[in-house]
C-alpha positions in Angstrom: -71.0 19.1 60.3 -68.9 16.0 60.9 -67.3 17.4 64.1 -70.7 18.5 65.4 -72.2 15.1 64.7 -69.4 13.3 66.5 -69.8 15.6 69.5 -73.6 15.4 69.5 -73.5 11.5 69.4 -71.3 11.4 72.5 -73.6 13.6 74.5 -76.3 10.9 75.3 -73.5 8.4 76.2 -71.9 10.8 78.6 -75.2 11.7 80.2 -76.1 8.0 80.6 -72.8 7.3 82.3 -73.2 10.1 84.7 -76.8 9.0 85.4 -75.5 5.6 86.3 -73.1 7.2 88.8 -75.9 9.0 90.3 -77.9 5.8 90.6 -75.0 4.1 92.3 -74.9 7.0 94.8 -78.5 6.4 95.7 -77.9 2.6 96.1 -75.0 3.0 98.5 -77.2 3.5 101.5 -80.0 1.1 100.5 -78.2 -2.1 99.7 -77.2 -4.9 102.0 -73.7 -6.3 102.1 -74.3 -9.0 99.4 -75.6 -6.4 96.9 -72.8 -4.0 97.5 -70.5 -6.2 95.4 -72.8 -5.6 92.4 -72.7 -1.9 93.2 -68.9 -1.9 93.3 -68.8 -3.6 90.0 -71.2 -1.0 88.5 -69.1 1.8 89.9 -66.0 0.3 88.3 -67.7 0.1 84.9 -68.9 3.7 85.2 -65.5 4.9 86.2 -63.9 3.1 83.2 -66.5 4.7 80.8 -65.8 8.1 82.3 -62.1 7.7 81.8 -62.7 6.6 78.2 -65.0 9.6 77.5 -62.6 12.0 79.1 -59.7 10.7 76.9 -62.0 11.1 73.8 -63.1 14.6 74.8 -59.8 16.1 75.7 -58.4 16.3 72.1 -61.8 17.6 70.9 -61.8 20.2 73.6 -58.4 21.4 72.6 -59.2 21.5 68.9 -62.5 23.4 69.4 -60.9 25.8 71.9 -58.0 26.5 69.4 -60.4 27.0 66.5 -62.5 29.3 68.5 -59.7 31.4 69.9 -57.3 31.6 66.9 -59.4 33.6 64.4 -56.6 34.2 61.9 -55.8 30.5 61.6 -59.5 29.6 61.3 -60.1 32.2 58.6 -57.1 30.8 56.6 -58.4 27.3 56.5 -62.0 27.2 57.5 -63.3 30.6 56.2 -66.7 29.2 55.1 -67.6 27.8 58.6 -69.4 30.4 60.7 -68.3 31.4 64.3 -71.6 30.1 65.9 -70.8 26.6 64.6 -67.6 26.5 66.5 -69.2 28.1 69.6 -71.9 25.4 69.6 -69.4 22.6 69.4 -67.2 24.1 72.1 -70.3 24.5 74.4 -71.3 20.9 73.9 -67.7 19.7 74.6 -67.5 21.9 77.7 -70.9 20.6 78.9 -69.8 17.0 78.6 -66.5 17.7 80.4 -68.5 19.3 83.2 -70.8 16.3 83.4 -67.8 14.0 83.6 -66.3 16.1 86.3 -69.6 15.9 88.3 -69.6 12.1 87.8 -66.0 11.8 89.0 -66.8 13.9 92.1 -69.8 11.8 92.8 -67.9 8.5 92.5 -65.2 9.9 94.9 -67.8 10.9 97.4 -69.5 7.5 97.2 -66.1 5.8 97.9 -65.5 8.0 100.9 
């Protein structure tokens, strides 16, 4: 349950950061030149958070993927933990990675 709790606590933070990127995207066409500096600052902060979350998620993604796909190893050390538990964690990590990828693509499109 520790791994699941860590992953679940990250989900709202990742979702919030991606929503901030989407908000920035909406502001791009509505702001005057003076307000664009604030928007650029917000975009920089959002990008920094997304890089941080990606660096936190990558090892977790690798661990859950390995635990899910190496049944023999998992059975040797974690025999009491059922398969659906690892599948759930892996799905949550994959969802957050997808959200971060969407946010990164949105930021790139804003900058172009």
